[in-house]
C-alpha positions as CSV (number, residue, x, y, z in Angstrom):
1,M,-7.1,-2.3,-22.5
2,S,-6.3,-2.4,-26.2
3,G,-3.3,-4.1,-27.7
4,R,-1.8,-0.9,-29.0
5,P,1.4,0.4,-27.4
6,P,0.9,2.9,-24.6
7,R,0.9,6.6,-25.4
8,L,2.2,9.4,-23.1
9,V,-0.5,12.0,-23.1
10,R,-0.6,15.6,-21.8
11,H,-3.5,16.8,-19.7
12,P,-5.4,19.8,-21.2
13,D,-4.8,21.7,-17.9
14,A,-1.2,20.4,-17.4
15,A,0.1,23.8,-16.2
16,A,-2.6,24.1,-13.4
17,L,-1.9,20.5,-12.4
18,V,1.8,21.1,-12.1
19,A,1.1,24.0,-9.8
20,R,-1.4,22.0,-7.6
21,R,1.0,19.0,-7.4
22,S,3.8,21.3,-6.4
23,K,1.7,22.7,-3.5
24,L,0.8,19.2,-2.5
25,L,4.3,17.9,-2.4
26,A,5.6,20.9,-0.5
27,A,2.8,20.5,2.1
28,L,3.6,16.8,2.6
29,R,7.3,17.6,3.1
30,T,6.6,20.5,5.4
31,W,4.4,18.4,7.6
32,L,7.0,15.7,7.9
33,D,10.0,18.1,8.2
34,A,8.2,19.8,11.2
35,R,8.2,16.4,13.0
36,N,11.9,15.8,12.5
37,F,11.6,13.4,9.6
38,L,14.6,13.3,7.3
39,E,14.0,12.8,3.5
40,A,16.1,10.1,2.0
41,D,17.0,9.6,-1.6
42,V,16.7,5.8,-2.2
43,P,17.7,3.9,-5.3
44,P,14.8,3.1,-7.7
45,L,17.0,0.4,-9.3
46,A,18.2,-2.6,-7.2
47,P,19.3,-6.2,-7.8
48,H,16.4,-7.4,-5.7
49,A,12.7,-6.5,-5.1
50,G,9.7,-7.2,-2.8
51,Q,8.2,-10.7,-2.9
52,E,4.5,-9.7,-2.7
53,P,2.5,-12.2,-4.9
54,H,0.3,-9.6,-6.5
55,L,3.1,-7.2,-7.4
56,R,5.4,-7.3,-10.4
57,A,8.7,-5.4,-10.1
58,P,9.7,-4.3,-13.7
59,R,12.9,-6.0,-14.8
60,V,15.6,-3.8,-16.3
61,T,18.7,-5.0,-18.3
62,L,21.5,-2.6,-18.6
63,D,24.3,-3.0,-21.1
64,G,27.5,-4.1,-19.4
65,L,26.0,-5.5,-16.3
66,P,25.9,-9.2,-15.8
67,G,22.4,-9.5,-14.4
68,P,19.0,-7.7,-14.3
69,L,18.0,-5.0,-12.0
70,F,14.5,-4.3,-10.8
71,L,12.5,-1.0,-10.6
72,Q,11.3,-0.9,-7.0
73,T,7.6,-1.3,-6.2
74,S,8.1,0.9,-3.1
75,P,11.1,2.3,-1.2
76,E,10.3,-0.1,1.7
77,L,13.4,-2.3,1.5
78,A,15.9,0.6,1.3
79,L,14.2,2.7,4.0
80,K,14.2,-0.2,6.4
81,R,18.0,-0.5,5.9
82,L,18.3,3.1,6.8
83,V,16.2,2.7,9.9
84,C,18.6,-0.2,10.9
85,A,21.5,2.2,10.2
86,G,20.2,4.6,12.8
87,V,17.8,7.0,11.0
88,P,14.8,6.8,13.3
89,R,12.4,9.1,11.4
90,V,12.8,8.9,7.6
91,Y,10.7,9.2,4.5
92,A,11.0,9.0,0.7
93,L,8.8,10.9,-1.7
94,G,9.2,9.9,-5.3
95,F,8.4,7.3,-8.0
96,A,7.5,3.7,-7.5
97,F,6.9,1.2,-10.3
98,R,4.6,-1.8,-11.0
99,G,4.5,-4.1,-14.0
100,G,1.7,-6.3,-15.2
101,R,-1.5,-6.0,-17.3
102,D,-3.5,-4.6,-14.4
103,E,-1.2,-1.7,-13.7
104,L,-2.5,0.5,-16.5
105,S,-6.1,1.4,-15.8
106,T,-8.3,4.3,-14.6
107,Q,-7.0,3.6,-11.1
108,H,-3.4,2.5,-11.8
109,Q,-0.3,3.7,-13.6
110,P,2.9,1.6,-13.9
111,Q,4.8,4.7,-12.6
112,F,3.3,6.7,-9.7
113,T,4.3,8.9,-6.9
114,M,4.6,7.4,-3.4
115,L,5.3,8.7,0.0
116,E,6.6,6.2,2.5
117,W,7.7,7.0,6.1
118,Y,9.0,5.2,9.2
119,R,9.2,6.3,12.8
120,P,9.4,4.9,16.3
121,G,6.1,3.4,17.4
122,T,4.3,0.2,18.4
123,R,0.6,1.0,17.6
124,V,-1.3,1.3,14.3
125,E,-3.2,4.2,15.9
126,E,0.0,6.3,15.4
127,L,-0.2,5.6,11.7
128,V,-3.8,6.7,11.6
129,E,-2.8,10.0,13.3
130,D,0.0,10.5,10.7
131,V,-2.3,9.9,7.7
132,A,-4.9,12.2,9.1
133,G,-2.3,14.9,9.7
134,L,-0.9,14.6,6.2
135,V,-4.3,14.5,4.5
136,G,-5.3,17.6,6.5
137,A,-2.1,19.4,5.4
138,A,-2.7,18.4,1.8
139,A,-6.3,19.7,1.8
140,A,-5.2,23.0,3.3
141,A,-2.5,23.5,0.7
142,L,-5.0,22.7,-2.1
143,G,-7.7,25.0,-0.7
144,V,-10.3,22.2,-0.3
145,A,-12.3,21.1,2.7
146,A,-10.4,18.7,5.0
147,P,-12.0,15.3,5.4
148,A,-13.9,14.3,8.5
149,P,-11.8,12.8,11.3
150,P,-10.8,9.2,10.6
151,R,-13.2,6.4,11.4
152,V,-11.3,3.2,12.5
153,L,-12.8,-0.2,12.0
154,T,-11.3,-3.6,12.5
155,L,-11.7,-5.9,9.5
156,R,-14.2,-8.0,11.5
157,E,-16.3,-4.9,12.2
158,A,-16.0,-3.8,8.5
159,F,-17.1,-7.2,7.2
160,A,-20.0,-7.3,9.5
161,E,-21.2,-3.8,9.0
162,L,-20.6,-3.4,5.3
163,A,-20.9,-6.9,3.9
164,G,-23.1,-8.7,6.5
165,L,-20.3,-11.3,6.8
166,D,-18.7,-12.8,9.9
167,L,-14.9,-13.0,9.5
168,A,-14.4,-15.2,12.5
169,P,-14.7,-18.6,10.6
170,L,-12.0,-17.4,8.2
171,L,-9.7,-16.3,11.0
172,D,-10.2,-19.7,12.6
173,G,-9.3,-21.5,9.4
174,D,-12.8,-22.6,8.3
175,V,-12.6,-21.3,4.7
176,R,-15.4,-23.5,3.4
177,S,-17.9,-22.0,6.0
178,F,-16.8,-18.5,5.2
179,S,-17.1,-19.1,1.4
180,T,-20.6,-20.5,1.8
181,S,-21.7,-17.4,3.7
182,A,-20.0,-15.2,1.1
183,R,-22.0,-16.8,-1.7
184,R,-25.2,-16.2,0.2
185,A,-24.1,-12.6,0.7
186,G,-23.7,-12.2,-3.1
187,V,-20.0,-12.5,-3.5
188,D,-19.5,-13.7,-7.1
189,G,-17.0,-16.5,-7.6
190,A,-16.7,-17.6,-4.0
191,C,-15.7,-21.2,-4.1
192,D,-15.4,-23.9,-1.4
193,D,-11.9,-24.8,-2.6
194,D,-10.6,-21.2,-2.3
195,D,-7.6,-20.7,0.0
196,A,-8.0,-18.2,2.8
197,P,-6.4,-15.2,1.1
198,T,-8.5,-15.7,-2.1
199,A,-11.7,-16.1,-0.1
200,F,-10.9,-13.0,1.9
201,G,-9.9,-11.0,-1.2
202,R,-13.1,-11.8,-3.1
203,A,-15.3,-10.6,-0.3
204,L,-13.2,-7.5,0.4
205,V,-13.3,-6.4,-3.3
206,A,-16.9,-7.4,-4.0
207,R,-18.6,-6.2,-0.8
208,V,-16.5,-4.2,1.6
209,E,-14.5,-1.8,-0.5
210,P,-17.4,-0.6,-2.7
211,S,-19.3,0.2,0.5
212,L,-16.5,2.5,1.7
213,T,-17.6,5.1,-0.9
214,R,-20.7,5.7,1.3
215,L,-18.6,6.5,4.4
216,P,-17.5,10.1,4.8
217,G,-13.9,11.1,5.5
218,L,-11.0,8.9,6.1
219,V,-11.8,5.2,6.9
220,C,-9.0,3.1,8.4
221,L,-9.3,-0.7,8.4
222,R,-7.1,-2.4,11.0
223,D,-6.4,-5.9,12.4
224,W,-5.9,-7.7,9.0
225,P,-6.0,-11.5,9.0
226,A,-2.6,-13.1,9.8
227,F,-2.5,-14.6,6.3
228,G,-2.5,-11.0,5.0
229,A,0.1,-9.7,7.4
230,A,2.7,-9.0,4.7
231,L,5.6,-7.7,6.9
232,A,3.5,-6.6,9.9
233,R,3.8,-8.0,13.3
234,L,1.0,-10.2,14.6
235,S,-1.1,-8.9,17.5
236,P,0.2,-10.2,20.8
237,Q,-3.5,-10.2,22.0
238,D,-4.8,-12.2,19.0
239,L,-2.3,-14.1,16.8
240,R,-5.1,-14.5,14.2
241,V,-4.7,-10.8,13.2
242,A,-1.8,-8.6,12.2
243,L,-0.9,-5.0,13.3
244,R,-1.7,-3.6,9.9
245,V,-3.9,-0.7,8.8
246,E,-5.2,0.5,5.5
247,A,-6.6,4.0,4.9
248,Y,-9.3,4.9,2.4
249,L,-10.6,8.3,1.4
250,G,-13.9,8.5,-0.5
251,G,-13.6,4.8,-1.2
252,V,-10.1,5.3,-2.8
253,E,-7.5,3.0,-1.3
254,L,-4.9,5.5,-0.1
255,A,-2.3,4.1,2.3
256,N,-1.1,0.8,3.9
257,G,1.0,0.5,7.0
258,Y,2.3,-1.8,9.7
259,V,3.8,-2.2,13.1
260,E,7.0,-3.4,11.5
261,L,8.3,-7.0,11.7
262,A,11.9,-7.0,12.9
263,D,12.7,-10.8,13.1
264,P,14.9,-11.7,10.1
265,D,13.9,-15.4,10.4
266,E,10.2,-14.6,10.2
267,H,11.0,-12.3,7.2
268,R,12.6,-15.2,5.4
269,C,9.6,-17.4,6.2
270,R,7.1,-14.9,4.9
271,W,9.1,-14.2,1.8
272,R,9.3,-17.9,1.1
273,E,5.5,-18.2,1.4
274,D,5.0,-15.2,-0.8
275,A,7.3,-16.6,-3.5
276,A,5.4,-19.9,-3.4
277,R,2.1,-18.1,-4.1
278,R,3.4,-16.2,-7.1
279,D,2.5,-17.4,-10.6
280,D,5.8,-16.1,-12.0
281,P,9.5,-16.5,-10.7
282,A,10.1,-14.3,-7.7
283,P,12.8,-11.7,-7.9
284,P,15.9,-12.2,-5.6
285,W,15.5,-11.4,-1.9
286,D,17.1,-8.4,-0.3
287,E,19.9,-10.3,1.5
288,G,21.3,-7.0,2.7
289,L,18.1,-6.2,4.6
290,L,18.0,-9.6,6.2
291,A,21.6,-9.1,7.4
292,D,20.8,-5.6,8.7
293,L,17.7,-7.0,10.5
294,A,20.0,-9.5,12.3
295,E,22.7,-6.9,13.1
296,P,22.3,-4.1,14.1
297,G,18.6,-4.9,14.0
298,L,15.4,-2.9,13.3
299,P,14.2,-0.8,16.2
300,E,10.6,-0.8,17.2
301,C,8.9,1.2,14.5
302,V,5.8,1.8,12.4
303,G,5.8,2.5,8.7
304,M,3.3,3.5,6.0
305,A,3.1,4.0,2.3
306,L,0.7,6.5,0.8
307,G,-0.2,7.0,-2.9
308,V,0.2,10.7,-3.6
309,D,-1.6,10.6,-7.0
310,R,-4.5,8.9,-5.3
311,L,-4.5,11.4,-2.5
312,L,-4.8,14.2,-5.0
313,M,-7.5,12.3,-6.9
314,A,-9.6,11.8,-3.7
315,L,-9.2,15.4,-2.4
316,L,-10.3,16.8,-5.8
317,G,-13.1,14.4,-6.4
318,A,-11.5,13.1,-9.6
319,R,-12.5,9.7,-11.0
320,R,-9.3,8.7,-12.8
321,L,-5.6,9.0,-12.1
322,T,-5.1,10.7,-15.5
323,D,-7.3,13.5,-14.2
324,V,-4.6,14.6,-11.8
325,L,-1.4,13.8,-13.8
326,P,0.1,16.4,-16.1
327,L,1.6,13.6,-18.2
328,A,0.5,10.1,-18.0
329,L,0.2,6.8,-20.0
330,D,-3.1,6.6,-21.7
331,P,-5.0,3.6,-20.3
332,G,-7.1,3.5,-23.4
333,V,-10.5,3.5,-21.5
């Protein structure tokens, strides 16, 4: 990306894109409304933000206020507070924000449209069904062919089939052995002194995700390593993996969901670990959510976030996000 300031550019077919996006948003809402979800307006500005090491919540300073606010990287924190308050099926459909050099590219915009929903559940399979239903409804609204039924792979299966790598050593804590195998498999940059998340991420990006473009329809990767659990529960059958699933369509990373972690003490522990892994100061924690997790508590639920712009891009076969946005920041590439 060049050093010049970003420009807001209009797509040549902006009017047609507005019409298509309107149909898409209506279809998503109709699908959720028919299943008794309530749409919630959640604040995009808050005095706290998520702790994910790879995400940067843009900081905003407003005249007259004593401290900064943060544009939210997703509606997750606010929606979980509403679930704690007794809204069992809830969604938000609107803008989310990301800062940082990598958030303006052919596949990223610092402001984008996100759909996130929560509902009662205890299995990632329920989230796979939700994504398949929403994608099918979106395809019908746009007049394009619906994708093939979802194919679900565990991360161990995906690494073995698509990268020729056994994930078991990494799950067992033997990072050096996994990195050695990754180098032999052609993963550039794999180092013996990588930590587990770095070693995993290198192989995922270099070998697994590029291979997903060859698989038709939705592909859902489940059972992520425990060190990549984020705020998902660990599997009671295998504490090495988390009850987390990611959905891809045409190789495009589309959605990420969990069987939600409800323990406030474990939340604190994971947020502390995330903050320690950041290379910049972490934003303040959402103490209100931690209090709500303690009392009244978070019911058993599943939740998922889906990138709406990426969904449109994948369904239309577009190569860049700017191909499906009426107005967008020019990535300069």
